[in-house]
Backbone as JSON, one array per atom type, in Angstrom:
{
  "sequence": "MTDPRKPSVLFVCVHNAGRSQMAAAFLTHLAQDKVEVRSAGSAPAHAVNPAVVEAMAEVGIDISAQRPKVLTTEAVQASDYVITMGCGDACPIFPGKKYLDWALEDPAGQGVESVRPIRDRIKTRIEALIAEIDTAPED",
  "N": [[-14.99, 183.05, 43.3], [-14.18, 186.39, 43.98], [-15.24, 188.35, 46.68], [-16.08, 191.66, 46.5], [-16.54, 193.34, 48.67], [-15.34, 192.26, 50.84], [-12.36, 192.24, 52.69], [-9.21, 190.96, 51.56], [-6.62, 188.61, 52.19], [-3.36, 187.5, 51.59], [-1.09, 185.04, 52.41], [2.33, 184.4, 52.25], [4.98, 182.16, 52.02], [8.08, 180.37, 51.61], [7.73, 177.5, 51.15], [5.03, 177.08, 51.62], [4.12, 175.38, 53.57], [4.16, 175.59, 56.25], [4.47, 178.2, 58.07], [2.82, 180.05, 56.54], [0.59, 178.45, 56.15], [-0.3, 178.05, 58.8], [-0.9, 180.71, 59.49], [-2.92, 181.35, 57.63], [-4.87, 179.51, 58.43], [-5.41, 180.32, 61.09], [-6.4, 182.94, 60.59], [-8.66, 182.38, 59.02], [-10.13, 180.9, 60.89], [-10.41, 182.7, 63.1], [-11.41, 185.11, 62.04], [-13.63, 184.33, 60.79], [-16.14, 184.59, 58.43], [-15.46, 187.11, 57.56], [-13.17, 187.85, 56.19], [-11.4, 187.2, 53.22], [-9.26, 184.55, 52.61], [-6.03, 183.53, 51.58], [-3.24, 181.38, 50.8], [0.14, 180.77, 49.82], [3.13, 179.54, 48.19], [6.49, 180.35, 47.22], [8.11, 178.34, 46.33], [6.57, 175.73, 46.48], [6.11, 173.03, 48.83], [5.59, 169.43, 48.85], [3.73, 168.63, 50.67], [1.93, 169.69, 53.64], [3.78, 170.51, 56.53], [4.07, 167.96, 58.87], [4.46, 168.39, 61.66], [3.47, 170.95, 61.94], [0.78, 170.55, 61.29], [0.1, 168.96, 63.5], [0.62, 170.74, 65.64], [-1.29, 172.74, 65.15], [-3.63, 171.23, 65.41], [-3.6, 170.85, 68.12], [-4.63, 173.22, 69.07], [-7.17, 173.09, 68.25], [-7.63, 173.39, 65.49], [-7.97, 172.03, 62.39], [-5.82, 171.32, 59.89], [-5.16, 169.31, 58.23], [-6.1, 168.56, 55.72], [-5.17, 170.48, 54.01], [-3.18, 171.65, 51.25], [0.0, 172.56, 49.93], [0.29, 175.46, 47.85], [1.12, 177.01, 44.74], [2.59, 180.22, 44.38], [0.95, 182.77, 42.68], [0.73, 185.41, 40.27], [-1.84, 186.32, 39.95], [-3.06, 185.71, 42.42], [-1.78, 187.53, 44.1], [-2.58, 189.95, 42.93], [-5.31, 189.84, 43.48], [-5.51, 190.28, 46.16], [-5.82, 192.3, 49.14], [-4.12, 192.62, 51.29], [-0.79, 191.53, 51.52], [1.13, 189.26, 52.98], [4.29, 188.43, 53.76], [6.59, 185.83, 54.62], [9.49, 185.3, 54.86], [9.98, 184.86, 52.12], [11.51, 186.42, 50.59], [12.4, 188.21, 47.67], [10.61, 187.02, 45.98], [7.95, 187.54, 45.75], [5.62, 189.19, 43.75], [5.22, 192.73, 43.29], [2.58, 194.99, 43.55], [0.93, 198.09, 42.97], [-1.14, 199.68, 45.45], [-1.58, 197.64, 47.21], [-1.29, 196.35, 50.53], [1.67, 195.6, 51.97], [3.23, 193.41, 54.17], [5.93, 192.19, 56.1], [6.58, 189.44, 57.9], [8.83, 188.46, 60.18], [9.54, 185.39, 60.97], [10.54, 182.35, 62.49], [11.41, 179.54, 60.49], [9.51, 176.63, 60.45], [10.32, 174.29, 59.22], [11.56, 171.02, 59.24], [11.57, 170.84, 61.99], [10.48, 169.67, 65.2], [7.25, 169.26, 66.87], [7.46, 170.54, 69.33], [9.13, 172.71, 68.86], [7.64, 174.02, 66.99], [5.37, 174.98, 68.26], [5.89, 177.54, 69.7], [6.25, 179.2, 67.45], [3.78, 178.97, 66.19], [2.19, 180.17, 68.18], [3.17, 182.81, 68.13], [2.38, 183.53, 65.57], [-0.42, 183.42, 65.85], [-0.83, 185.58, 67.61], [-0.02, 187.7, 65.95], [-1.96, 187.47, 63.95], [-4.28, 188.1, 65.37], [-3.77, 190.82, 65.87], [-3.71, 191.69, 63.22], [-6.37, 191.26, 62.43], [-7.64, 193.15, 64.05], [-6.55, 195.46, 62.9], [-7.57, 195.29, 60.27], [-10.29, 195.49, 60.87], [-10.45, 198.13, 61.66], [-9.69, 199.53, 59.46], [-10.2, 202.05, 56.98], [-13.03, 202.1, 54.79], [-12.9, 201.75, 51.25]],
  "CA": [[-15.17, 184.45, 42.96], [-13.81, 187.28, 45.06], [-16.27, 189.28, 47.15], [-15.43, 192.97, 46.52], [-16.74, 194.02, 49.95], [-14.56, 191.54, 51.85], [-10.9, 192.37, 52.53], [-8.55, 189.68, 51.27], [-5.26, 188.5, 52.69], [-2.55, 186.43, 51.03], [0.1, 184.72, 53.18], [3.31, 183.79, 51.37], [6.3, 181.75, 52.49], [8.75, 179.64, 50.54], [7.17, 176.18, 50.86], [3.58, 177.05, 51.91], [3.94, 174.13, 54.31], [4.25, 175.84, 57.68], [4.05, 179.52, 58.57], [1.68, 180.61, 55.81], [-0.56, 177.58, 56.41], [-0.8, 178.37, 60.14], [-1.48, 182.06, 59.46], [-4.19, 181.27, 56.9], [-5.83, 178.76, 59.24], [-5.82, 181.18, 62.2], [-7.24, 184.03, 60.1], [-9.94, 181.78, 58.64], [-10.82, 180.5, 62.11], [-10.72, 183.83, 63.99], [-12.17, 186.17, 61.36], [-14.79, 183.64, 60.23], [-16.42, 184.93, 57.03], [-15.23, 188.54, 57.32], [-11.96, 188.06, 55.4], [-11.04, 186.15, 52.26], [-7.9, 184.13, 53.0], [-5.27, 182.71, 50.64], [-1.84, 181.18, 51.13], [0.88, 180.23, 48.69], [4.57, 179.48, 48.37], [7.3, 180.64, 46.03], [8.58, 177.01, 45.91], [5.75, 174.9, 47.37], [6.46, 171.65, 49.19], [4.6, 168.43, 48.4], [2.71, 168.45, 51.71], [2.07, 170.54, 54.81], [4.65, 169.97, 57.56], [3.27, 167.21, 59.86], [4.56, 169.02, 62.99], [2.57, 172.1, 61.87], [-0.57, 169.98, 61.38], [-0.08, 168.54, 64.89], [0.56, 171.94, 66.5], [-2.58, 173.41, 64.94], [-4.66, 170.35, 65.99], [-3.57, 171.07, 69.57], [-5.46, 174.39, 69.38], [-8.5, 172.84, 67.71], [-7.76, 173.76, 64.08], [-7.54, 170.91, 61.55], [-5.33, 171.72, 58.57], [-4.63, 168.09, 57.62], [-6.52, 168.45, 54.32], [-4.57, 171.55, 53.22], [-2.06, 171.31, 50.36], [0.75, 173.74, 49.49], [-0.1, 176.0, 46.55], [2.14, 177.86, 44.12], [2.31, 181.65, 44.35], [0.64, 183.28, 41.34], [0.52, 186.85, 40.15], [-3.27, 186.56, 40.14], [-3.36, 185.69, 43.86], [-1.31, 188.8, 44.66], [-3.45, 191.0, 42.41], [-6.64, 189.72, 44.07], [-5.42, 190.46, 47.62], [-5.62, 193.63, 49.69], [-2.93, 192.49, 52.14], [0.12, 190.47, 51.15], [2.0, 189.09, 54.13], [5.36, 187.5, 53.42], [7.27, 185.22, 55.75], [10.75, 184.71, 54.44], [10.07, 184.47, 50.7], [12.42, 187.34, 49.91], [11.9, 189.01, 46.56], [9.83, 186.17, 45.07], [6.57, 188.02, 45.69], [5.47, 190.36, 42.89], [4.73, 193.94, 43.94], [1.59, 195.74, 42.8], [0.47, 199.26, 43.7], [-2.44, 199.62, 46.09], [-1.64, 196.52, 48.16], [-0.54, 196.57, 51.77], [2.65, 194.53, 52.13], [3.83, 193.25, 55.49], [6.87, 191.08, 56.16], [6.64, 188.91, 59.25], [10.04, 187.67, 60.43], [9.21, 184.25, 61.83], [11.4, 181.19, 62.26], [10.84, 178.52, 59.61], [9.35, 175.38, 61.19], [10.75, 173.13, 58.42], [12.51, 170.11, 59.87], [11.51, 170.92, 63.44], [9.42, 168.92, 65.85], [6.11, 170.04, 67.34], [7.87, 171.38, 70.47], [9.69, 173.93, 68.3], [6.61, 174.68, 66.18], [4.38, 175.63, 69.14], [6.09, 178.99, 69.88], [6.03, 179.88, 66.16], [2.32, 178.99, 66.07], [1.63, 181.16, 69.12], [3.52, 184.16, 67.62], [1.52, 183.77, 64.4], [-1.77, 183.72, 66.34], [-0.8, 186.95, 68.13], [0.02, 188.61, 64.79], [-3.26, 187.39, 63.28], [-5.23, 188.87, 66.18], [-3.48, 192.23, 65.59], [-4.12, 191.95, 61.84], [-7.83, 191.36, 62.42], [-7.95, 194.46, 64.63], [-6.19, 196.45, 61.89], [-8.54, 195.2, 59.19], [-11.57, 195.98, 61.39], [-10.43, 199.59, 61.8], [-9.27, 200.13, 58.19], [-11.29, 202.76, 56.32], [-13.59, 201.49, 53.55], [-12.58, 202.52, 50.03]],
  "C": [[-14.86, 185.3, 44.18], [-14.96, 188.21, 45.4], [-15.63, 190.66, 47.28], [-15.59, 193.71, 47.85], [-15.88, 193.44, 51.06], [-13.07, 191.82, 51.64], [-10.29, 190.99, 52.3], [-7.09, 189.74, 51.69], [-4.59, 187.29, 52.05], [-1.31, 186.26, 51.91], [1.06, 183.97, 52.28], [4.56, 183.42, 52.16], [6.9, 180.86, 51.4], [8.0, 178.36, 50.17], [5.67, 176.07, 51.04], [3.23, 175.75, 52.65], [3.92, 174.35, 55.82], [3.65, 177.16, 58.09], [2.81, 180.05, 57.86], [0.43, 179.76, 56.0], [-1.17, 177.88, 57.78], [-1.5, 179.73, 60.15], [-2.84, 182.04, 58.76], [-5.25, 180.57, 57.75], [-6.32, 179.61, 60.42], [-6.74, 182.3, 61.71], [-8.62, 183.51, 59.69], [-10.77, 181.47, 59.88], [-11.29, 181.71, 62.93], [-11.57, 184.91, 63.34], [-13.46, 185.63, 60.77], [-14.98, 184.07, 58.78], [-16.1, 186.37, 56.67], [-14.06, 188.83, 56.4], [-11.78, 186.89, 54.44], [-9.57, 185.83, 52.47], [-7.3, 183.23, 51.92], [-3.88, 182.47, 51.23], [-1.16, 180.53, 49.93], [2.37, 180.22, 49.02], [5.32, 179.75, 47.08], [7.92, 179.36, 45.48], [7.86, 175.99, 46.78], [6.29, 173.49, 47.6], [5.39, 170.72, 48.64], [3.46, 168.28, 49.4], [2.96, 169.45, 52.84], [2.91, 169.79, 55.85], [3.81, 169.24, 58.63], [3.33, 167.81, 61.27], [3.65, 170.25, 63.06], [1.12, 171.63, 61.99], [-0.86, 169.6, 62.84], [-0.22, 169.74, 65.82], [-0.77, 172.67, 66.35], [-3.72, 172.56, 65.51], [-4.74, 170.56, 67.5], [-4.43, 172.27, 69.98], [-6.82, 174.29, 68.69], [-8.71, 173.23, 66.26], [-7.15, 172.65, 63.23], [-7.11, 171.43, 60.18], [-4.79, 170.51, 57.8], [-5.01, 167.94, 56.15], [-5.89, 169.53, 53.43], [-3.39, 171.03, 52.39], [-1.33, 172.59, 49.99], [0.35, 174.14, 48.06], [1.01, 176.92, 46.04], [1.67, 179.32, 44.12], [2.07, 182.08, 42.9], [0.48, 184.79, 41.39], [-0.94, 187.18, 40.41], [-3.66, 186.59, 41.62], [-2.93, 187.0, 44.51], [-2.24, 189.93, 44.21], [-4.82, 191.0, 43.09], [-6.66, 189.99, 45.57], [-5.21, 191.91, 48.01], [-4.35, 193.69, 50.54], [-2.11, 191.33, 51.63], [1.15, 190.38, 52.27], [3.03, 188.01, 53.81], [6.06, 187.04, 54.69], [8.51, 184.52, 55.24], [10.84, 184.31, 52.99], [10.92, 185.45, 49.91], [11.74, 188.13, 48.81], [11.03, 188.22, 45.6], [8.41, 186.69, 44.86], [6.48, 189.24, 44.78], [4.83, 191.53, 43.64], [3.76, 194.66, 43.01], [1.16, 196.95, 43.61], [-0.9, 199.02, 44.33], [-2.61, 198.46, 47.05], [-0.89, 196.92, 49.42], [0.36, 195.36, 51.97], [3.21, 194.56, 53.54], [4.8, 192.08, 55.42], [6.99, 190.66, 57.61], [7.87, 188.03, 59.38], [9.71, 186.6, 61.46], [10.13, 183.09, 61.48], [10.67, 180.17, 61.39], [10.72, 177.21, 60.39], [9.82, 174.13, 60.43], [11.79, 172.3, 59.19], [12.49, 170.12, 61.38], [10.34, 170.1, 63.97], [8.34, 169.85, 66.39], [6.49, 170.96, 68.52], [8.43, 172.72, 69.98], [8.66, 174.72, 67.5], [5.63, 175.46, 67.07], [4.65, 177.12, 69.34], [5.91, 179.79, 68.6], [4.53, 180.04, 65.95], [1.73, 180.09, 66.95], [1.96, 182.59, 68.68], [2.64, 184.51, 66.41], [0.11, 184.13, 64.87], [-1.84, 185.15, 66.86], [-0.81, 187.96, 66.98], [-1.31, 188.62, 64.04], [-4.3, 188.19, 64.06], [-5.03, 190.37, 65.96], [-3.91, 192.6, 64.17], [-5.64, 192.11, 61.74], [-8.27, 192.72, 62.98], [-7.66, 195.58, 63.62], [-7.2, 196.47, 60.75], [-9.89, 195.79, 59.62], [-11.61, 197.5, 61.49], [-10.01, 200.3, 60.51], [-10.44, 200.85, 57.55], [-11.74, 202.03, 55.07], [-13.21, 202.37, 52.38], [-13.84, 202.96, 49.34]]
}
């Protein structure tokens, strides 16, 4: 059940196996219980990218149990912020949502050495997002 007092964020990428998983994990970890976090993909993979799991473990966040999820209209409707990462026009648009598009390299097929800088850019964006959410006026 969605908590109406808690802002909610949906991260969307194509496979929900890399960027959106890292973003969701960082937001969950850094914002603790202050934000409801979802992630999904327009064409979900079968599993989270192992290099992404390894890169997140290096910073103390275990996402090994996460599974890619399919993007649903309901997930978008239930979110205050919808942050896309390369999913193009696959994400449905609803009025009253804040849409952000984060241009980030896709970690698919890359080793952990290439995933680390993507992970670090995502963490920086998440920290800025938390600051934005914290200063957003209440409806």
